[in-house]
Phi, psi and omega in degrees: 000125177269104177257014178291139171072021188272143175284174178294321168303316183298318183289326171300313177297312178304321183293328180285335185244009183294324187256333180209155175286141177227155172284169180302316181300317177297319176299312182301331179289320185283327186276120180279333182267013171230117188252350186230142184294338175291321179296316170304312181301321173302319182289316176298322173300313175302319177290330179285318182298329177276354180075023178264341179233144168232165184230157171205163181243140178221122174055045174069015178233125187272123182245147177241141176215152176292134179288000000 
């Protein structure tokens, strides 16, 4: 896992999902430095493009977890 040059927001998201998969809403509630869902989606997209986070769908609910 490449953690070089991550922003505080990206690190906060990773800390929230390092032990268990969470939905976007659950991540947003756990992370103090991201207040809007669109901002969270931007952070998640960047982490996914770097291969640090992955997502899956179970029973029509999307979960995110650190790769």
